[in-house]
N, C-alpha and C positions, 0 to 999 in steps of 0.2 A: 410050650417050650417061648412061645414070643413074652408071657406073663414072666416065665422066669425069670430071661431078661431083662423086660424092663426094670424087674426085681433090685436085679446085681448090679444095676447100674443107676437107677431112679436117687442121687442123692439130696434131691429134690431141689426146684426150684426158688431161687432167692432173687427179692428185686434189687436192682443195681438203676438208682435214674429209671425208671419205667425199664430198665431192660432186664430180659431174663437170662442167666451167667450159662451160655453152655459147656464151655473147659472153660477152669482156672485152676492153673499151676505152679510152683514154683521149680527151683530145678537143683541140686545139688553144689554144683558146680560157679552161680551168680551167684547174688541180690536181687537179678530182673527176674520178671514174672510172665504168663502167657496170659490172659482174658479173654475168650470168644463170647460174647455179648451178643444178644437177638431183637428184633421186637416183634420178630416173626412173619420180617417179610424180610430183611438180611440179617446178613451176620457179619459182625463189625469185630477184625482182629484187631488184640493191643500187645505189644511186646515192649518190656522195660521195666522201670521203677516207676510203680504206681504213680499216677495222675501227671508223668512228667516224662511218656513213652515215645520212643526209639519212632516205632511206626505203627502206623496208624492204617489200617483201608478197609477195604466191606465187601462183598460179593451177595447179588440178591441169593435170596434160597432156592431159587431157578437153577440159576448158574452152578449152586452148586454140588444140587439134586444131579443135573448135565454130566458135570466133573466127575461123581461119586458115584466109579459103580459095579462096584467089587463087591459084593454084599457074600454075610455070611450064610451058608446053603442049609447051617443046619446040623450037622457032622464036625465029628474031629475035637480036640484035644482042650482048643482054648473056643470061647462065643467071646462074637470079635464084633464090632463096627468101625466103619472109615467115615470120613470126607473129608475134600478136599474144597481146598480155595487156593486164587491163583491171583498173584498181584507182580506187572514189571516182567511176563517171562521166568518166575517162580512160583513151584509146585508147591504148596503150603499139607501136608497128608497127618491128618489127624487117626492115628487106630488106639483103641484101648481095646483092650482083652482080659479075660478071667481065666484064669486055671480050671477047668470044671474038677479035675481028674485028681489035684492034691485036697488034701482034705480044709488045710488055708485059705484053698482056692482064692490066692494069690492074685493082686491087678497088675498092669500093666496101660500106660497112657503113652504116651511116643508121638511128635510133634519131628518129622523127615520135609526138608526141606531142597529138592530135585528143580534142576536146571530143565525146561522144558527142550530147549533145542537141541543139548548138549546128551540126557536123560540121564547128568552125572548128576550125585548127590550133594547134596555139599555141607549138610550139618545133618545130625540125626538127635535127639535129645529127649530123653527118658524124664518123666515128671518125677516127680518126690513124696510118693505118696505121702511118707511120715512126716512131713511138711504144710501138705497144702494139694484138697486133689478135690475138686470138683466135676463131675462131666455127668450131661444126661443128653447126649447127641442122637440115639437112638430116638427117643420122644420123636424128632424130626420128620422120621422114614429114611432115615442115612443108611 
């Protein structure tokens, strides 16, 4: 099953200034993009217009593993993976899923921002998979 999971999500690593792309997507309602890269030790979050980012921050892979405690248990309609980054009291949760019960195997990638103190969801955005999508964070054991 792990091999199937890797195949479903492995759209390949591409080089970006010697950093691997973990997540890259565009949204339907804005020209802004989401990009998460890694050098193998840190994940770097970028949001905004490419090369003129509104927000950039980093978390170590160890921090991400500590904060990303939910794991797919191997059953259910969706094969999914999640990881969490934290910045200034806000949790950035990245979730990807594939519907394994349909012939199309529809994929989803969602970013949800939650205020850690109040546990209130600030926003949730789904990537527009028809425009651009790369995700391979299952390779990091998350």
